C-alpha positions, 0 to 999 in steps of 0.5 A, a space after each residue: 359021737 353018741 349022746 351016751 358017750 358024752 359027760 363033763 369029763 369027756 367034754 373037757 378031754 375033747 376041748 383040751 385035745 382040740 387046744 393042744 392039737 390045733 384042730 377045731 371041734 364042732 359045737 358040743 351042744 349040737 351033739 349033746 343037749 345035756 350040756 347045760 351051764 352046770 355041766 359046762 362049768 364042771 367040764 371047765 373045772 375038770 379041764 383045769 385039773 388036767 392043766 394043773 396035772 401037767 404042770 400049769 399053775 392057776 394065775 387068775 380068773 377071766 370073765 366073758 360076755 360082760 357087755 350087754 351087747 354080747 349078752 344079747 347076742 348070745 341070749 344070756 343075761 349075765 357074764 361067765 367065768 373061766 380060768 387063767 394059768 401061767 401057760 396063758 401068759 404072753 410076755 411083753 414083746 413076744 408075738 402072739 403064737 398064732 401057729 399054736 392057736 385056731 382063731 386068735 383074736 385080741 380084745 382090750 381089758 381092764 385087769 385087777 391084781 388082787 391084794 387079798 382073798 375075795 370070797 362070796 357070796 354077798 360081795 358088792 362092787 365096793 367090797 370087791 374093789 377094796 380087795 384089789 391091790 393094783 389095776 392094769 391095762 391088758 390085751 387078751 388073745 382069745 381062741 375058741 376051739 370051735 369050727 368057724 368060730 361058732 358056738 353056744 354059751 354053754 360051748 364057750 363056758 366049757 371051752 374056758 371062755 375061749 382062753 388063749 393068751 393074755 398080756 398085761 401092761 407096764 403101768 399099774 395104779 391103785 384102784 382108788 386113784 381113777 374112775 374105772 367106769 370112765 377109764 377109756 380105751 382106744 383099740 388100734 390095728 395097724 395104725 388105725 383106730 378101729 374101736 373105743 370103749 370105757 370101763 362102763 362097757 364091762 358089766 356096768 363097771 369093772 368092779 361089778 364084774 369082779 364082784 360077780 366073779 367072786 359070788 359065782 365062784 362061791 356057788 362052787 365053793 371057790 374064792 379069788 386068791 391074793 396075787 391072782 389076775 382078774 381079766 374083767 372082760 372085753 371092752 370092745 369087740 375082739 379083732 382077728 390077730 393076722 400075721 404081722 398085725 400090730 395091735 395096741 390098746 391105748 388106755 387113758 391112765 393105764 398106758 398102752 398095751 401092744 401085741 403083734 401077730 406072729 
């Protein structure tokens, strides 16, 4: 595809088609050097409108690249934001629909359920946390639409931060009832603990990630709405979801969240 044919709208269309068909796409940035961060977010927002037009409902926001290690890995110094819709919700107990995904990988996250509207700019971590109603544990199933799971930061943003599915746990707590920076998680795969982290791995503190999301969305004239779920970013590296795999995220105070590979 020649550069003249690329645009944010074309990027959105290509990536939605890749998601729907399950056929991976090569890096767009490799073909179109006009895919800067602004164009990637424009493509992401266009894709969201495409999702809404086919009946999906916005349920929240997801953050990506919130850990310093991941930022160094992809050569950036801040996280990115993307959208959640009701089509991405994985009901508790249902297996991951691997047949509908390209690169299904699971990562544990601390999630917020918003109690009131949060609008930037100038949102601090304390202000952000005051807008939260409940905190829950979660597992996000990410699913890049790019071949070989290889992509640039701009590719990932355009691809809605590799959105796939997400499931939240059954235990919810008030945000002022625990230290989110110290909230620990053990990631278990098929009975073996493969990784661990605390909330401090998420942009220093999950509330800092939430504040970043509010302030970043404000640059596009957007805000975080009451009732939305905010996935604050992977606490550990994502692990592949293989057929029949049993994956569990064990949190200190937020209980256990389980998924299985279909």
